PASEBA-1860 file (N, C-alpha, C; in nm, 3 decimals):
! residues 257
1> MNIENIAI> -1.310/-7.570/-3.997/-1.274/-7.711/-4.010/-1.194/-7.752/-3.886 ~ -1.247/-7.852/-3.815/-1.178/-7.900/-3.695/-1.064/-7.994/-3.731 ~ -0.952/-7.981/-3.660/-0.837/-8.071/-3.676/-0.815/-8.139/-3.543 ~ -0.830/-8.270/-3.536/-0.811/-8.340/-3.409/-0.784/-8.489/-3.434 ~ -0.721/-8.549/-3.331/-0.691/-8.693/-3.333/-0.609/-8.736/-3.455 ~ -0.504/-8.657/-3.485/-0.414/-8.696/-3.594/-0.270/-8.684/-3.544 ~ -0.181/-8.755/-3.614/-0.038/-8.748/-3.586/0.031/-8.706/-3.715 ~ 0.094/-8.589/-3.712/0.159/-8.534/-3.832/0.304/-8.583/-3.833
9> MCKDLNQR> 0.337/-8.662/-3.935/0.469/-8.721/-3.944/0.560/-8.631/-4.028 ~ 0.656/-8.568/-3.962/0.746/-8.473/-4.029/0.885/-8.534/-4.045 ~ 0.957/-8.490/-4.149/1.091/-8.540/-4.173/1.195/-8.470/-4.087 ~ 1.170/-8.346/-4.052/1.268/-8.272/-3.973/1.195/-8.159/-3.896 ~ 1.274/-8.082/-3.822/1.216/-7.974/-3.741/1.159/-7.862/-3.827 ~ 1.215/-7.842/-3.947/1.162/-7.738/-4.035/1.018/-7.769/-4.074 ~ 0.994/-7.898/-4.112/0.858/-7.937/-4.147/0.767/-7.925/-4.024 ~ 0.820/-7.966/-3.910/0.740/-7.955/-3.787/0.699/-7.811/-3.761
17> NEAEKVLI> 0.793/-7.716/-3.776/0.765/-7.575/-3.750/0.662/-7.519/-3.848 ~ 0.670/-7.564/-3.977/0.573/-7.519/-4.076/0.434/-7.571/-4.041 ~ 0.428/-7.698/-4.001/0.299/-7.757/-3.963/0.243/-7.688/-3.839 ~ 0.333/-7.648/-3.748/0.289/-7.578/-3.627/0.221/-7.446/-3.662 ~ 0.279/-7.373/-3.757/0.220/-7.245/-3.797/0.079/-7.264/-3.852 ~ 0.063/-7.371/-3.933/-0.070/-7.398/-3.990/-0.170/-7.428/-3.880 ~ -0.129/-7.510/-3.784/-0.219/-7.542/-3.673/-0.258/-7.416/-3.594 ~ -0.160/-7.331/-3.570/-0.188/-7.206/-3.496/-0.282/-7.117/-3.575
25> NHGLVNDN> -0.264/-7.112/-3.708/-0.354/-7.032/-3.793/-0.497/-7.083/-3.787 ~ -0.511/-7.214/-3.759/-0.644/-7.272/-3.746/-0.699/-7.255/-3.604 ~ -0.626/-7.187/-3.519/-0.675/-7.159/-3.385/-0.636/-7.259/-3.280 ~ -0.545/-7.352/-3.312/-0.502/-7.451/-3.213/-0.389/-7.395/-3.127 ~ -0.370/-7.455/-3.011/-0.270/-7.408/-2.915/-0.169/-7.519/-2.888 ~ -0.039/-7.482/-2.887/0.068/-7.578/-2.857/0.071/-7.601/-2.706 ~ 0.045/-7.725/-2.667/0.037/-7.755/-2.524/0.175/-7.784/-2.463 ~ 0.275/-7.809/-2.549/0.410/-7.837/-2.497/0.510/-7.815/-2.609
33> NHTGNKNI> 0.562/-7.692/-2.617/0.649/-7.658/-2.730/0.797/-7.653/-2.691 ~ 0.831/-7.720/-2.582/0.970/-7.714/-2.536/1.049/-7.842/-2.571 ~ 0.987/-7.936/-2.637/1.058/-8.060/-2.671/1.120/-8.050/-2.809 ~ 1.216/-8.138/-2.835/1.284/-8.137/-2.965/1.229/-8.240/-3.060 ~ 1.116/-8.302/-3.027/1.057/-8.403/-3.114/1.012/-8.340/-3.246 ~ 1.025/-8.417/-3.353/0.997/-8.361/-3.484/0.852/-8.383/-3.529 ~ 0.782/-8.477/-3.467/0.644/-8.504/-3.507/0.545/-8.431/-3.415 ~ 0.419/-8.422/-3.463/0.318/-8.348/-3.387/0.195/-8.436/-3.369
41> TVGVGQVF> 0.148/-8.438/-3.246/0.022/-8.506/-3.218/-0.084/-8.401/-3.190 ~ -0.198/-8.412/-3.260/-0.310/-8.319/-3.240/-0.418/-8.393/-3.163 ~ -0.448/-8.344/-3.045/-0.551/-8.408/-2.964/-0.687/-8.344/-2.986 ~ -0.771/-8.349/-2.884/-0.903/-8.285/-2.890/-0.897/-8.156/-2.808 ~ -0.994/-8.072/-2.832/-0.997/-7.947/-2.755/-0.904/-7.841/-2.809 ~ -0.872/-7.846/-2.940/-0.791/-7.742/-3.004/-0.650/-7.732/-2.946 ~ -0.589/-7.846/-2.911/-0.451/-7.845/-2.860/-0.367/-7.946/-2.938 ~ -0.235/-7.922/-2.941/-0.141/-8.015/-3.002/-0.011/-8.009/-2.925
49> WFSDRPNG> 0.076/-8.106/-2.950/0.207/-8.107/-2.884/0.306/-8.183/-2.971 ~ 0.434/-8.157/-2.945/0.542/-8.226/-3.018/0.564/-8.364/-2.953 ~ 0.564/-8.465/-3.037/0.584/-8.601/-2.981/0.626/-8.695/-3.093 ~ 0.726/-8.780/-3.061/0.768/-8.882/-3.157/0.697/-9.015/-3.130 ~ 0.598/-9.009/-3.043/0.513/-9.127/-3.018/0.374/-9.094/-3.070 ~ 0.353/-9.123/-3.197/0.227/-9.083/-3.262/0.105/-9.134/-3.187 ~ 0.004/-9.048/-3.181/-0.123/-9.084/-3.118/-0.234/-9.030/-3.206 ~ -0.310/-9.118/-3.271/-0.413/-9.077/-3.363/-0.381/-9.120/-3.504
57> SKISFDEF> -0.467/-9.080/-3.595/-0.447/-9.118/-3.736/-0.324/-9.051/-3.792 ~ -0.235/-9.133/-3.849/-0.111/-9.077/-3.902/-0.137/-9.011/-4.037 ~ -0.072/-8.894/-4.058/-0.083/-8.822/-4.183/0.053/-8.762/-4.212 ~ 0.097/-8.772/-4.338/0.230/-8.719/-4.371/0.226/-8.566/-4.372 ~ 0.342/-8.508/-4.364/0.352/-8.362/-4.365/0.291/-8.305/-4.493 ~ 0.324/-8.368/-4.608/0.273/-8.316/-4.736/0.121/-8.325/-4.742 ~ 0.066/-8.438/-4.696/-0.080/-8.452/-4.696/-0.145/-8.347/-4.604 ~ -0.082/-8.328/-4.490/-0.136/-8.229/-4.395/-0.136/-8.090/-4.457
65> MEKYSENE> -0.024/-8.051/-4.520/-0.013/-7.918/-4.576/-0.111/-7.898/-4.690 ~ -0.129/-8.003/-4.771/-0.222/-7.993/-4.884/-0.365/-7.975/-4.834 ~ -0.397/-8.038/-4.722/-0.534/-8.034/-4.673/-0.562/-7.914/-4.584 ~ -0.463/-7.876/-4.505/-0.490/-7.774/-4.402/-0.404/-7.647/-4.412 ~ -0.312/-7.642/-4.508/-0.213/-7.534/-4.503/-0.277/-7.395/-4.502 ~ -0.386/-7.379/-4.573/-0.452/-7.249/-4.572/-0.600/-7.270/-4.545 ~ -0.650/-7.202/-4.442/-0.793/-7.209/-4.417/-0.865/-7.115/-4.513 ~ -0.997/-7.117/-4.512/-1.076/-7.039/-4.607/-1.050/-6.889/-4.594
73> MIKKIHQA> -1.029/-6.843/-4.472/-1.005/-6.699/-4.452/-0.874/-6.657/-4.519 ~ -0.769/-6.739/-4.497/-0.640/-6.705/-4.555/-0.647/-6.709/-4.707 ~ -0.715/-6.811/-4.761/-0.732/-6.819/-4.906/-0.805/-6.696/-4.959 ~ -0.908/-6.653/-4.886/-0.987/-6.538/-4.930/-0.904/-6.410/-4.924 ~ -0.820/-6.398/-4.824/-0.733/-6.280/-4.813/-0.639/-6.272/-4.933 ~ -0.574/-6.388/-4.967/-0.482/-6.391/-5.080/-0.556/-6.362/-5.212 ~ -0.679/-6.411/-5.221/-0.760/-6.387/-5.341/-0.789/-6.238/-5.355 ~ -0.829/-6.176/-5.244/-0.862/-6.033/-5.247/-0.739/-5.949/-5.281
81> KKELGLNN> -0.625/-5.984/-5.221/-0.502/-5.909/-5.249/-0.466/-5.918/-5.398 ~ -0.484/-6.038/-5.455/-0.449/-6.059/-5.595/-0.543/-5.984/-5.688 ~ -0.673/-5.999/-5.666/-0.773/-5.938/-5.755/-0.773/-5.786/-5.745 ~ -0.750/-5.735/-5.626/-0.755/-5.589/-5.608/-0.619/-5.524/-5.624 ~ -0.514/-5.605/-5.632/-0.379/-5.552/-5.647/-0.333/-5.472/-5.526 ~ -0.363/-5.523/-5.407/-0.330/-5.450/-5.284/-0.239/-5.534/-5.196 ~ -0.160/-5.466/-5.114/-0.081/-5.537/-5.014/-0.161/-5.546/-4.883 ~ -0.101/-5.601/-4.779/-0.174/-5.621/-4.654/-0.230/-5.489/-4.598
89> SELSLKMG> -0.145/-5.388/-4.590/-0.188/-5.260/-4.533/-0.297/-5.196/-4.617 ~ -0.282/-5.199/-4.749/-0.381/-5.137/-4.838/-0.515/-5.208/-4.830 ~ -0.511/-5.342/-4.822/-0.635/-5.418/-4.809/-0.703/-5.387/-4.675 ~ -0.623/-5.373/-4.571/-0.679/-5.337/-4.439/-0.754/-5.205/-4.448 ~ -0.692/-5.104/-4.509/-0.755/-4.973/-4.522/-0.878/-4.980/-4.611 ~ -0.871/-5.063/-4.716/-0.986/-5.079/-4.807/-1.106/-5.136/-4.731 ~ -1.079/-5.217/-4.631/-1.186/-5.277/-4.550/-1.231/-5.184/-4.438 ~ -1.164/-5.067/-4.429/-1.200/-4.973/-4.323/-1.137/-5.007/-4.190
97> KSRPYIAK> -1.028/-5.083/-4.195/-0.959/-5.125/-4.071/-0.825/-5.051/-4.059 ~ -0.758/-5.076/-3.948/-0.625/-5.020/-3.930/-0.525/-5.098/-4.017 ~ -0.410/-5.037/-4.044/-0.312/-5.099/-4.135/-0.269/-5.240/-4.094 ~ -0.248/-5.269/-3.965/-0.198/-5.404/-3.929/-0.306/-5.513/-3.930 ~ -0.429/-5.480/-3.966/-0.540/-5.575/-3.950/-0.518/-5.705/-4.026 ~ -0.491/-5.697/-4.157/-0.476/-5.818/-4.239/-0.355/-5.899/-4.193 ~ -0.244/-5.833/-4.161/-0.126/-5.905/-4.112/-0.160/-5.982/-3.985 ~ -0.242/-5.920/-3.900/-0.284/-5.987/-3.776/-0.369/-6.110/-3.809
105> MLNQPQSE> -0.459/-6.097/-3.905/-0.544/-6.211/-3.943/-0.460/-6.327/-3.999 ~ -0.349/-6.292/-4.068/-0.266/-6.396/-4.129/-0.172/-6.462/-4.030 ~ -0.126/-6.386/-3.934/-0.018/-6.435/-3.848/-0.062/-6.478/-3.708 ~ -0.185/-6.446/-3.672/-0.232/-6.484/-3.539/-0.355/-6.573/-3.552 ~ -0.368/-6.671/-3.465/-0.484/-6.760/-3.472/-0.613/-6.684/-3.445 ~ -0.717/-6.718/-3.523/-0.845/-6.651/-3.508/-0.955/-6.754/-3.489 ~ -1.055/-6.715/-3.415/-1.168/-6.806/-3.393/-1.247/-6.822/-3.523 ~ -1.327/-6.929/-3.528/-1.407/-6.955/-3.649/-1.503/-6.840/-3.676
113> KVQNKVIA> -1.554/-6.780/-3.570/-1.647/-6.667/-3.586/-1.578/-6.549/-3.653 ~ -1.455/-6.518/-3.608/-1.379/-6.407/-3.666/-1.345/-6.438/-3.812 ~ -1.303/-6.563/-3.839/-1.268/-6.600/-3.976/-1.388/-6.584/-4.070 ~ -1.505/-6.629/-4.027/-1.626/-6.618/-4.109/-1.661/-6.471/-4.135 ~ -1.640/-6.387/-4.034/-1.668/-6.245/-4.049/-1.575/-6.181/-4.152 ~ -1.447/-6.217/-4.147/-1.349/-6.163/-4.242/-1.384/-6.208/-4.383 ~ -1.418/-6.336/-4.398/-1.455/-6.390/-4.529/-1.575/-6.315/-4.587 ~ -1.676/-6.288/-4.503/-1.796/-6.217/-4.549/-1.760/-6.075/-4.592
121> ELDKLLNQ> -1.675/-6.008/-4.517/-1.635/-5.871/-4.552/-1.557/-5.869/-4.684 ~ -1.470/-5.969/-4.702/-1.391/-5.975/-4.825/-1.479/-6.009/-4.945 ~ -1.577/-6.099/-4.927/-1.671/-6.131/-5.036/-1.748/-6.006/-5.078 ~ -1.791/-5.929/-4.981/-1.865/-5.805/-5.009/-1.776/-5.706/-5.085 ~ -1.649/-5.700/-5.044/-1.555/-5.609/-5.108/-1.526/-5.653/-5.252 ~ -1.511/-5.784/-5.271/-1.480/-5.836/-5.404/-1.599/-5.826/-5.498 ~ -1.720/-5.829/-5.444/-1.842/-5.826/-5.528/-1.891/-5.685/-5.557 ~ -1.819/-5.585/-5.507/-1.857/-5.447/-5.538/-1.834/-5.420/-5.686
129> PEVDDTFV> -1.924/-5.345/-5.752/-1.904/-5.314/-5.894/-1.778/-5.230/-5.914 ~ -1.712/-5.255/-6.025/-1.591/-5.179/-6.054/-1.627/-5.034/-6.085 ~ -1.542/-4.946/-6.039/-1.564/-4.803/-6.061/-1.472/-4.755/-6.170 ~ -1.528/-4.682/-6.266/-1.449/-4.630/-6.378/-1.339/-4.537/-6.326 ~ -1.217/-4.557/-6.380/-1.103/-4.476/-6.335/-1.125/-4.328/-6.362 ~ -1.191/-4.296/-6.475/-1.217/-4.155/-6.508/-1.310/-4.093/-6.404 ~ -1.413/-4.172/-6.368/-1.506/-4.123/-6.267/-1.434/-4.098/-6.134 ~ -1.347/-4.193/-6.098/-1.271/-4.178/-5.974/-1.182/-4.055/-5.979
137> SNLADEIE> -1.117/-4.035/-6.097/-1.028/-3.920/-6.113/-1.106/-3.789/-6.103 ~ -1.223/-3.786/-6.172/-1.307/-3.666/-6.167/-1.357/-3.640/-6.025 ~ -1.393/-3.750/-5.958/-1.440/-3.736/-5.820/-1.330/-3.685/-5.730 ~ -1.207/-3.735/-5.753/-1.093/-3.689/-5.674/-1.068/-3.540/-5.698 ~ -1.078/-3.497/-5.828/-1.060/-3.356/-5.859/-1.167/-3.270/-5.792 ~ -1.290/-3.322/-5.797/-1.400/-3.247/-5.735/-1.380/-3.236/-5.583 ~ -1.336/-3.347/-5.525/-1.311/-3.345/-5.380/-1.200/-3.246/-5.346 ~ -1.094/-3.248/-5.431/-0.983/-3.154/-5.409/-1.031/-3.010/-5.420
145> SKDKEISD> -1.119/-2.986/-5.522/-1.174/-2.851/-5.540/-1.258/-2.809/-5.419 ~ -1.340/-2.904/-5.371/-1.423/-2.874/-5.253/-1.336/-2.851/-5.130 ~ -1.229/-2.930/-5.120/-1.137/-2.911/-5.007/-1.076/-2.772/-5.010 ~ -1.043/-2.725/-5.133/-0.986/-2.590/-5.147/-1.090/-2.485/-5.107 ~ -1.215/-2.506/-5.152/-1.321/-2.413/-5.115/-1.339/-2.409/-4.964 ~ -1.337/-2.527/-4.904/-1.352/-2.534/-4.759/-1.235/-2.464/-4.691 ~ -1.114/-2.486/-4.745/-0.996/-2.421/-4.688/-1.008/-2.270/-4.698 ~ -1.054/-2.222/-4.816/-1.072/-2.077/-4.834/-1.178/-2.023/-4.739
153> LKKVIESK> -1.287/-2.099/-4.725/-1.393/-2.056/-4.633/-1.342/-2.050/-4.490 ~ -1.259/-2.148/-4.454/-1.202/-2.149/-4.320/-1.117/-2.024/-4.297 ~ -1.039/-1.985/-4.402/-0.957/-1.865/-4.390/-1.044/-1.741/-4.372 ~ -1.155/-1.736/-4.450/-1.247/-1.622/-4.437/-1.308/-1.617/-4.298 ~ -1.349/-1.736/-4.250/-1.409/-1.743/-4.117/-1.308/-1.702/-4.010 ~ -1.184/-1.751/-4.027/-1.080/-1.714/-3.931/-1.055/-1.564/-3.932 ~ -1.056/-1.504/-4.055/-1.037/-1.360/-4.067/-1.151/-1.284/-3.998 ~ -1.274/-1.332/-4.022/-1.390/-1.268/-3.959/-1.387/-1.286/-3.808
161> DLAISGLI> -1.346/-1.405/-3.767/-1.335/-1.429/-3.622/-1.235/-1.333/-3.560 ~ -1.123/-1.309/-3.634/-1.021/-1.216/-3.585/-1.077/-1.074/-3.577 ~ -1.152/-1.035/-3.683/-1.213/-0.902/-3.683/-1.314/-0.888/-3.570 ~ -1.396/-0.992/-3.554/-1.496/-0.989/-3.447/-1.429/-0.982/-3.311 ~ -1.319/-1.058/-3.298/-1.244/-1.054/-3.173/-1.193/-0.913/-3.145 ~ -1.144/-0.844/-3.254/-1.098/-0.706/-3.237/-1.211/-0.613/-3.198 ~ -1.329/-0.632/-3.261/-1.444/-0.548/-3.227/-1.489/-0.571/-3.084 ~ -1.486/-0.698/-3.044/-1.525/-0.730/-2.906/-1.430/-0.663/-2.808
169> KQNDEAKK> -1.299/-0.665/-2.843/-1.200/-0.602/-2.757/-1.224/-0.452/-2.750 ~ -1.251/-0.389/-2.869/-1.280/-0.247/-2.871/-1.406/-0.216/-2.791 ~ -1.507/-0.301/-2.805/-1.631/-0.282/-2.732/-1.607/-0.291/-2.581 ~ -1.521/-0.387/-2.543/-1.490/-0.400/-2.401/-1.420/-0.275/-2.349 ~ -1.325/-0.221/-2.431/-1.255/-0.099/-2.390/-1.354/0.018/-2.382 ~ -1.443/0.029/-2.483/-1.543/0.136/-2.482/-1.635/0.123/-2.362 ~ -1.670/0.000/-2.328/-1.758/-0.023/-2.212/-1.687/0.020/-2.083 ~ -1.556/-0.011/-2.076/-1.481/0.031/-1.957/-1.481/0.183/-1.944
177> IHDKDVKI> -1.456/0.253/-2.060/-1.457/0.399/-2.060/-1.595/0.451/-2.022 ~ -1.698/0.388/-2.082/-1.835/0.429/-2.051/-1.866/0.411/-1.902 ~ -1.829/0.296/-1.849/-1.854/0.271/-1.706/-1.780/0.371/-1.620 ~ -1.657/0.406/-1.664/-1.579/0.505/-1.589/-1.647/0.641/-1.593 ~ -1.697/0.680/-1.715/-1.767/0.807/-1.729/-1.894/0.809/-1.645 ~ -1.966/0.698/-1.647/-2.090/0.689/-1.567/-2.058/0.707/-1.420 ~ -1.947/0.646/-1.376/-1.907/0.659/-1.236/-1.873/0.803/-1.202 ~ -1.798/0.871/-1.293/-1.762/1.011/-1.271/-1.887/1.098/-1.267
185> ISEKQDQI> -1.978/1.075/-1.363/-2.103/1.153/-1.365/-2.182/1.131/-1.238 ~ -2.186/1.006/-1.191/-2.258/0.975/-1.068/-2.197/1.049/-0.949 ~ -2.062/1.049/-0.946/-1.994/1.121/-0.837/-2.022/1.270/-0.844 ~ -2.016/1.328/-0.967/-2.047/1.470/-0.984/-2.190/1.501/-0.944 ~ -2.282/1.410/-0.981/-2.423/1.431/-0.944/-2.439/1.428/-0.793 ~ -2.365/1.339/-0.727/-2.370/1.335/-0.580/-2.319/1.467/-0.522 ~ -2.209/1.521/-0.582/-2.157/1.649/-0.535/-2.259/1.760/-0.556 ~ -2.323/1.761/-0.674/-2.426/1.862/-0.702/-2.540/1.852/-0.604
193> DRLKSIKD> -2.584/1.726/-0.576/-2.694/1.706/-0.481/-2.655/1.756/-0.343 ~ -2.527/1.731/-0.303/-2.482/1.780/-0.172/-2.480/1.933/-0.169 ~ -2.427/1.993/-0.278/-2.423/2.140/-0.285/-2.564/2.199/-0.285 ~ -2.655/2.131/-0.357/-2.793/2.179/-0.359/-2.855/2.171/-0.221 ~ -2.824/2.063/-0.149/-2.876/2.048/-0.014/-2.822/2.158/0.077 ~ -2.690/2.186/0.060/-2.629/2.295/0.139/-2.694/2.428/0.103 ~ -2.716/2.451/-0.027/-2.778/2.576/-0.073/-2.919/2.591/-0.015 ~ -2.995/2.480/-0.020/-3.131/2.486/0.035/-3.127/2.517/0.184
201> HDSYQISE> -3.031/2.456/0.253/-3.019/2.483/0.397/-2.982/2.629/0.422 ~ -2.884/2.680/0.342/-2.844/2.820/0.356/-2.958/2.914/0.323 ~ -3.035/2.881/0.219/-3.150/2.965/0.182/-3.251/2.971/0.295 ~ -3.271/2.856/0.358/-3.365/2.853/0.471/-3.315/2.942/0.584 ~ -3.184/2.929/0.614/-3.127/3.010/0.721/-3.136/3.159/0.688 ~ -3.108/3.194/0.562/-3.118/3.335/0.519/-3.260/3.385/0.533 ~ -3.355/3.297/0.492/-3.497/3.335/0.505/-3.534/3.360/0.649 ~ -3.488/3.269/0.736/-3.518/3.286/0.878/-3.452/3.411/0.933
209> LSKALEYG> -3.328/3.438/0.889/-3.256/3.558/0.934/-3.325/3.685/0.885 ~ -3.372/3.678/0.758/-3.445/3.793/0.703/-3.571/3.821/0.783 ~ -3.641/3.711/0.818/-3.761/3.728/0.899/-3.728/3.791/1.033 ~ -3.615/3.740/1.090/-3.574/3.794/1.221/-3.539/3.941/1.210 ~ -3.465/3.976/1.102/-3.429/4.118/1.083/-3.551/4.204/1.060 ~ -3.643/4.150/0.980/-3.767/4.225/0.954/-3.845/4.246/1.082 ~ -3.850/4.139/1.161/-3.919/4.149/1.289/-3.850/4.250/1.379 ~ -3.714/4.246/1.377/-3.637/4.340/1.459/-3.660/4.483/1.415
217> ENSHEANV> -3.661/4.505/1.282/-3.685/4.639/1.231/-3.823/4.689/1.270 ~ -3.920/4.600/1.255/-4.058/4.640/1.291/-4.067/4.672/1.440 ~ -4.002/4.589/1.520/-4.004/4.612/1.665/-3.935/4.744/1.698 ~ -3.825/4.772/1.625/-3.750/4.895/1.650/-3.834/5.018/1.614 ~ -3.899/5.008/1.499/-3.985/5.119/1.457/-4.098/5.141/1.557 ~ -4.154/5.029/1.603/-4.263/5.042/1.702/-4.212/5.106/1.830 ~ -4.093/5.065/1.872/-4.034/5.123/1.994/-4.007/5.271/1.977 ~ -3.955/5.306/1.855/-3.927/5.449/1.828/-4.054/5.532/1.830
225> DSLKSKIK> -4.157/5.476/1.762/-4.286/5.548/1.761/-4.343/5.564/1.902 ~ -4.330/5.456/1.979/-4.380/5.461/2.118/-4.302/5.563/2.200 ~ -4.169/5.565/2.177/-4.085/5.660/2.251/-4.117/5.804/2.210 ~ -4.135/5.824/2.080/-4.170/5.958/2.034/-4.303/6.004/2.094 ~ -4.397/5.913/2.097/-4.528/5.946/2.154/-4.516/5.978/2.302 ~ -4.433/5.902/2.370/-4.414/5.924/2.514/-4.347/6.059/2.538 ~ -4.245/6.091/2.458/-4.176/6.220/2.473/-4.272/6.335/2.447 ~ -4.354/6.314/2.342/-4.452/6.417/2.308/-4.549/6.442/2.423
233> RERIIILI> -4.594/6.330/2.483/-4.688/6.345/2.596/-4.620/6.414/2.712 ~ -4.491/6.373/2.737/-4.419/6.433/2.849/-4.397/6.582/2.824 ~ -4.368/6.621/2.699/-4.351/6.762/2.667/-4.481/6.840/2.692 ~ -4.589/6.778/2.650/-4.720/6.845/2.670/-4.745/6.864/2.818 ~ -4.715/6.762/2.896/-4.738/6.771/3.041/-4.649/6.879/3.101 ~ -4.521/6.879/3.053/-4.429/6.982/3.105/-4.481/7.120/3.070 ~ -4.526/7.139/2.949/-4.579/7.267/2.907/-4.701/7.306/2.990 ~ -4.782/7.207/3.018/-4.902/7.233/3.100/-4.860/7.275/3.239
241> VIAILTAL> -4.761/7.201/3.291/-4.714/7.234/3.428/-4.655/7.374/3.430 ~ -4.574/7.404/3.327/-4.514/7.537/3.320/-4.623/7.643/3.311 ~ -4.722/7.613/3.230/-4.831/7.710/3.214/-4.903/7.732/3.346 ~ -4.926/7.621/3.418/-4.996/7.631/3.548/-4.910/7.709/3.645 ~ -4.782/7.673/3.649/-4.693/7.743/3.741/-4.686/7.891/3.706 ~ -4.678/7.920/3.580/-4.674/8.062/3.538/-4.801/8.133/3.578 ~ -4.908/8.065/3.557/-5.038/8.125/3.593/-5.046/8.151/3.742 ~ -5.001/8.052/3.819/-5.004/8.066/3.966/-4.912/8.179/4.007
249> FFLKGSIG> -4.797/8.191/3.936/-4.704/8.296/3.971/-4.767/8.433/3.947 ~ -4.827/8.446/3.834/-4.891/8.575/3.805/-5.010/8.602/3.896 ~ -5.076/8.490/3.930/-5.192/8.504/4.020/-5.146/8.547/4.156 ~ -5.037/8.487/4.204/-4.985/8.523/4.336/-4.939/8.666/4.337 ~ -4.880/8.711/4.231/-4.836/8.849/4.226/-4.950/8.946/4.223 ~ -5.048/8.906/4.164/-5.166/8.989/4.153/-5.233/9.002/4.288 ~ -5.236/8.898/4.365/-5.299/8.898/4.494/-5.214/8.978/4.593 ~ -5.083/8.967/4.585/-4.992/9.037/4.678/-4.996/9.183/4.654
257> G> -5.010/9.230/4.531/-5.009/9.370/4.503/-5.134/9.435/4.545
END
């Protein structure tokens, strides 16, 4: 509902201040609130100002309050609070809003779009079928029971998580020991491989030395046999020479005699 081109005739500043609140609740803005004039002029464009020089259709304070004191949104809020037995904060929560929501709607100017939205939400809330108190109580008990079950399950999960965490820690420690053992085994295997390589090298050298000794022994035996044969031949020659010399000696003696 638009309010414009009227002059609100107030008896004193108290009436003026009350009328000002109503105008602000309807979304109007005070264009000059620093004067001490007791009357209010409402112009066009959602603005008003204090002035004792009326401009527009004159209306008494009582008539103004009767016609404009509460807009439809404010009336609907009071209706909902009464029917549902709720205060501002409780009604706000019932609507799914934050606690200060209804107080803000009542005390701060709102656009027509916002007011219509609030009215629609409140109508929907008021037209909801009533819920049996016993059903609500049973539902609350069931929810509480489920909450307890969930709480117990959370404790079980936390306990299992703790156990799993301990197993993971043990597994990590076992893995560290395993990795350490693998490293030691690898180092020992490297030592064994080095010793085996040294052994193979020594075996080769021994084999070569054995061959050399065998060759030396064979050569020595051959030399001994050759020397024995040579001595034998020399002995035979000496014996032959001795025999010849002896023969010549006897022959010479025979000829001389």
